C-alpha positions as CSV (number, residue, x, y, z in Angstrom):
1,M,115.7,118.6,144.0
2,N,115.9,122.3,144.2
3,R,118.8,124.5,143.1
4,K,120.2,125.0,146.6
5,T,120.4,121.3,147.3
6,S,122.1,120.5,144.0
7,S,124.7,123.3,144.6
8,I,125.5,121.9,148.0
9,I,126.0,118.5,146.5
10,I,128.3,119.9,143.9
11,Y,130.4,121.7,146.5
12,V,130.7,118.6,148.6
13,I,131.9,116.6,145.6
14,I,134.5,119.3,144.6
15,G,135.7,119.4,148.3
16,L,136.2,115.7,148.4
17,A,138.1,115.8,145.1
18,V,140.4,118.5,146.5
19,I,141.0,116.5,149.7
20,G,141.7,113.4,147.6
21,F,144.1,115.3,145.3
22,I,146.0,116.7,148.3
23,F,146.2,113.3,150.1
24,T,147.5,111.6,146.9
25,L,150.0,114.4,146.3
26,M,151.4,113.9,149.8
27,E,151.3,110.1,149.9
28,N,152.4,109.1,146.4
29,P,153.2,112.0,144.0
30,S,154.5,109.7,141.2
31,R,151.1,107.9,141.1
32,L,149.3,111.3,140.9
33,I,151.5,112.3,137.9
34,S,150.9,109.0,136.2
35,M,147.1,109.3,136.8
36,V,147.0,112.9,135.4
37,V,149.1,111.9,132.3
38,S,146.9,108.8,131.6
39,S,143.7,110.8,132.0
40,L,145.0,113.5,129.6
41,I,145.9,110.8,127.1
42,I,142.5,109.2,127.3
43,I,140.7,112.5,127.0
44,G,142.9,113.5,124.0
45,I,142.0,110.2,122.2
46,M,138.3,110.7,122.9
47,V,138.4,114.3,121.6
48,F,140.3,113.2,118.5
49,I,137.8,110.4,117.8
50,L,134.8,112.7,118.3
51,N,136.3,115.4,116.1
52,T,137.0,112.8,113.4
53,L,133.4,111.4,113.5
54,M,131.8,114.9,113.6
55,N,133.9,116.1,110.6
56,S,133.5,113.0,108.5
57,N,130.5,114.3,106.6
58,P,131.7,117.0,104.1
59,T,128.2,118.4,103.6
60,S,127.9,119.2,107.2
61,R,131.0,121.3,107.0
62,K,129.6,123.1,104.0
63,E,126.3,123.7,105.8
64,Q,128.2,124.9,108.9
65,R,130.1,127.4,106.9
66,S,127.0,128.6,105.2
67,F,125.3,129.0,108.6
68,I,128.2,130.9,110.0
69,K,128.2,133.2,107.0
70,A,124.4,133.8,107.3
71,A,124.7,134.4,111.1
72,K,127.4,137.1,110.5
73,A,125.3,138.8,107.9
74,S,122.2,138.8,110.1
75,K,124.2,140.1,113.1
76,K,125.6,142.9,110.9
77,K,122.2,143.8,109.7
78,Y,120.7,144.0,113.2
79,Q,123.6,145.9,114.6
80,H,123.1,148.5,111.9
81,K,119.4,148.8,112.9
82,R,120.3,149.1,116.5
83,K,122.8,151.9,115.8
84,T,120.2,153.9,113.9
85,T,117.8,153.4,116.8
86,I,120.4,154.6,119.3
87,K,121.1,157.8,117.2
88,G,117.4,158.7,117.5
89,K,116.4,157.8,113.9
90,S,113.7,155.4,113.2
91,A,114.8,151.7,113.0
92,I,112.3,151.0,110.3
93,K,113.4,152.4,106.9
94,K,111.0,153.0,104.1
95,R,111.7,150.5,101.4
96,D,112.1,151.6,97.8
97,I,109.7,149.4,96.0
98,S,111.3,149.5,92.6
99,H,109.6,146.4,91.2
100,L,106.1,148.1,91.3
101,T,105.3,150.6,88.6
102,V,102.3,152.8,88.0
103,I,100.4,152.1,84.8
104,E,98.4,155.0,83.4
105,G,95.0,153.8,82.3
106,N,91.7,155.1,81.2
107,K,89.8,154.7,84.4
108,G,88.8,158.3,84.7
109,K,87.3,158.4,81.2
110,K,83.8,157.2,80.8
111,K,83.1,155.1,77.7
112,N,80.3,156.1,75.4
113,R,78.5,152.9,75.1
114,A,76.2,154.1,72.4
115,L,79.1,154.3,69.9
116,H,80.4,150.8,70.6
């Protein structure tokens, strides 16, 4: 099924639902109200049960908080890079490699092998 056919089917279903809603509203409004209230109660119970099941694992909540914190930090980092790019500066900054040090050695001096 292509996209056009599926959208037509969705519009037909929505149209029939609207016609049924209007018909029920005119014929028996008290039944319509009771159907809406009962549907809301059932949906509320289902949402409560699903939320209870999803939040029953405490490690998942901790992981979720950690993920949200990391996502915010990542978003902040990339927004900063985007701002520097917009201003015309280079987005790639030179890193200060402080953990590498230069060790002065005796490479330039030749050993006198006759003495050793």
